[in-house]
N, C-alpha and C positions, 0 to 999 in steps of 0.2 A: 459832423457836420452838416451846415444845414444848408439848404441848394437857393441857389439864387430864382426867385420867382420870374419866369417871362412876362416880359410886361403886357402880352394880352392876356393872358391866366390872371396875372395882377390885378385888369380891370372887371374880368370877368367877378374874381372873389370880391371886389369891393363892391360891387354893384348886389351881389347875394346880402353882403354884409350890411347895405346902404340900406338896405328893405327890412332890417331888422331895426324893433325900438331902441329908444336910448336906453334902454335900462336892460334891456337884453344885451348889447354892446359891451356895459360896463360889466355885467357878471361875465361875459365870454372873454374878457379882458383878463380880469383876474384867473380863472380858468386857464390862459394861454400862458401865463406867469407859470402858472402850477405843474404845466407839462402838455403832452399830446395827449395821457391819458391823466385823469384828474380824479379823484373820490370826493363823494358827497358830503363827505362829515370836514372834510379839509376847507372846500371851498364856502362851506356854510360858513366856517368859522374865522375863511379870512375875506369875505364879501362884505359880512358888518350889515348884513338887510335883512329882513321880514321873510318868514321862511316861505309864506304867499308869494310875494317878490321874485324869491330865489326858483322857486317851482315853476312860477309860471315864465321865467326866463329860460329857463332849459324846456321847458315842453314846448318853447316857441322855437327855440334854436334847434332843437331835434325836428320840428315839421319841416322845418327849413332845409333841413339833412348837413345840418351845419355840423353836430354834433352825434353822436351814438349814443342809445343806453345800453349798458352792462347791466345785470341782476346776478352776484352772486352768491354762494354760501352764507346762509345766516341773513336773510332780506337787506345785505349790502349792495347798495344803487353807485358804481362808478360808471364813469363817461368818458366817452374818446371822440375827440373832432374826426370826423370823416375822414377830412384829406390832412397831412403835416401843413400843406398852404395854407388850411384857415387858421389854425395857430400862428405859424411862422408871420402871416401878414396884420394877426392881431399883437402880436409879440411886439412887431417893430414900431407899431403905431402909439406905444406907450412910451412918453419921453421920460429918459433915463432914471431922475430921481425918483419919480414915482415906479420904476419898474425895479429899482435897488428897494428901497421899501418894502414894496409886494413880496420881493424874495426874501427880504428880512421875516414880514408876516408870514409867509410859508412855511419858512425854515420854526420856526417856535411852534407853529400852529404843527406841526409833523412832530417836534418833539412831543406835544403835549398829548398829542393822540395816541401817537404809539410808542410811549416814552416805555411799557415793555416787551419792546419786540423794535428795539431801536436798529438792532443791525439788519433786521430784514431792510430796513428803509435808511441803511447807512449810503446808499449813493444817493437818496436823492436830497439828504440831508449836506452831503458833501458840498453837492451841486448851489443848493439856495445858500448856505452860510455863505460860501465863497464869494457871493458878491458885496459884501458886509465893507465897511469900511472901520467895521469893530473890532478890537485887539482880541478878544472873548470869542469874538464868531467866529475870525479868520483861523485863531484853534483850534475850532470848534470841527471847520473846514476840516483842517487835514487832519485831524484826528477820527473822522468819520469816514475820509478818503484812504485812511491806511485801513480801517473797519471792513469798507467795503469792497478793499481790495484783497482782504485776506480771505473774504466770506467768494468773493468771486475766484481765488486760486483754488480753495478747497473744492470747487467745484469743476477744477480743469479749465476755467475761463479767463485765461493768462492774458488773451488780446485784451479783455473787458479790465483786468486788473492792470494790466502797462497804461492804459487810457487814464483809470483813477488817480494811478500815482504819479504821473505826467502833472494832472492837475493839482493833486497834493504839492508838489514840489513848485507850482508856481505860486500857489498860496503862500507860499512857505517863503518862500523869497519877498512878497508884498510884506510878510508879517515883519520876518526877522531876517534879511540876507546873512546876516553875521553871525546867528546860532549854527556854529559850522557842523557842531556833530549832530544838530537833528539835519539838516540838510545829507551830511556823512549816509545817516541810519534810511532816509527817504530815498537816496541812490543806490542803497545796496537793495533796498527791498524793490526797487525799479529793473535793478540789474538782473536780480532772481526772476522779477516775473520777466524780460525780457528772454533769460537763458530758455524758460520753460515754454516760450513761444518762439521758441528754433530765430532768437535774435541776435543770431552769437556776434556777428560781426560789426555787429550796432552799437553791442553792449562793450566789446572790448574798446572800442573808440570812443565811448563816451563815460557811459556810469562807472566803470571800474575805474580807468584814469582818474577820474574827479573825484570819486568818493575814498580814494587811496591816499589823494593829493591833500584831502580835508583832514583824514585822520593822521595822516603822516605832521599834519602841519599842527596838531592839535596836540600832538605827542601821544596817541594812542593806540598801541599795540595791536591790543583787539580785534582794533574796527578796519585797522590796516591790513590785516592778516584775514580778516574776511574778505576786505576788496582782491588781494590776490589769490585767496583759494577762489572767488568766481571769475575772472579771469582764467585761472589755470582751468577750472569747470569749461569752461567755454572754448579754449583754446583745444582744449582735447575732443571738443564735439564738433568745430569746426568741420572737419573732414579736408582740409586743405594739408599738405605736406606729413611729414611725418610726426606731428603731432607733439609730443614733450621733448622730441629732438629741435624744434624751432628756437630761433634764436629768442620771438616772443615768448615763448614757454620759458625758458631760461631767466630770462630778466625778472618774469615773475616768478618763478623759484627761488630766485636769488634774495627778492624782496622777502617773500614769506621769510625764508631763511634766517634773514637780517631781524626781521622784527616778532619770530616766533618767542618767546621768553621760553629758558628750559623747565621740562619737566609739565608742560600744558598741553593742552588736546592739540593749540593751534602748533608745538612741536611735534607732534606725530604727524600731523598733516605736513608739513615742512621736510620733515624727513621720509615720506613717502614721495614728494614729489622730488627732492634729489634722488631717488632711487629713480622714479619715471625717468627723468634724463639721461641715465645711466641704461637704465633698458632702452633705449631708444638710441643710445651709442655702442648699443651689443655688449655691452659692459654688464654681462651677468654677472661676475662672480665679485663684482662691486657692490651690485646694486641688494644682494640676496643678505649680505649681514643688516644696510640699511632697514630692509622691510621689516625683518626680523626685531631689529630695535625699536623701529617704530611699531609694529602690533600688539608687542607687549607691554608697551607705555601705552598703546589705545586700550588694551582690556585693563591695564592697571588703574587708566583712571574713569571706564566704565563708560567708554564712548564706543557704543554701537557701530554708528554709521561709520566712525574712521577705523573701527576693526572690523568690518567687512570690506570696505573698501582695501585698505590698508595691506588685511591679514589674508584676502585673497590674490592679491598676488604675491606673498611672502609663500604660499603654499604651492601654488602655481610655479614661482622659479625655483622652488626646493633643490637642491644640489642630489 
């Protein structure tokens, strides 16, 4: 989230930038759209000016301490605005239509330059494509957002995954708010990101019920079950009250039981959930046969996750 620039500091920044040549300010405006950190190769492709003019503008900005030069491996040269407020001031001075067009140019430049490493630049691509009004671009924004969120989650950066999926959901609303199953999938992904980021209550109040409503409305039992499993996982992790013995947990377990088809892994999870409510009520005799049934079903279907989770309780509560 960008901070408001104090008026006094804005004047100082304005004077610093006004001391630069017009061509330098034009190049820096393009760089500001790319981001606080910007790659020489991307800037060259988007700016559309000669190398000599581009190099001269960058040298002028570097000498004025507006940008910093960073040379990486393989003789790659990257730049960074010396302060985020330089970038923010330049960005805000660009009129909206030009800013949108520049974002589109940057997105296409990134796709071309990094076509073999799109996953590494997925977050940037999602950001720039999200400014477009073109349907194909917005679809790319959602797709790259999901890709970037998966990459963030793979390195345990769940807060970043949450941010990326929230953005993807906003773009999907603009793209097609009526595409319910796509919205459901994004909500489920966001819910799990919040779960791993320990945002249990927020997910229980928002993503889980919203995803469940969309899945149930579309008659999609599989997605409805996924929403129930998401909610049950959060209820047991909240740390408030007796866990599976709460009315909230029992409500989600009943919903899972209702939507889980027979002889499926969802049914194994539902059986385990019902057993969990019985354990919370100290009905161990009633829970054990259910745990046995769920364990054997998970083993027969070859689902390791359900087998470990339900099977562990089965072994623990063996009479």
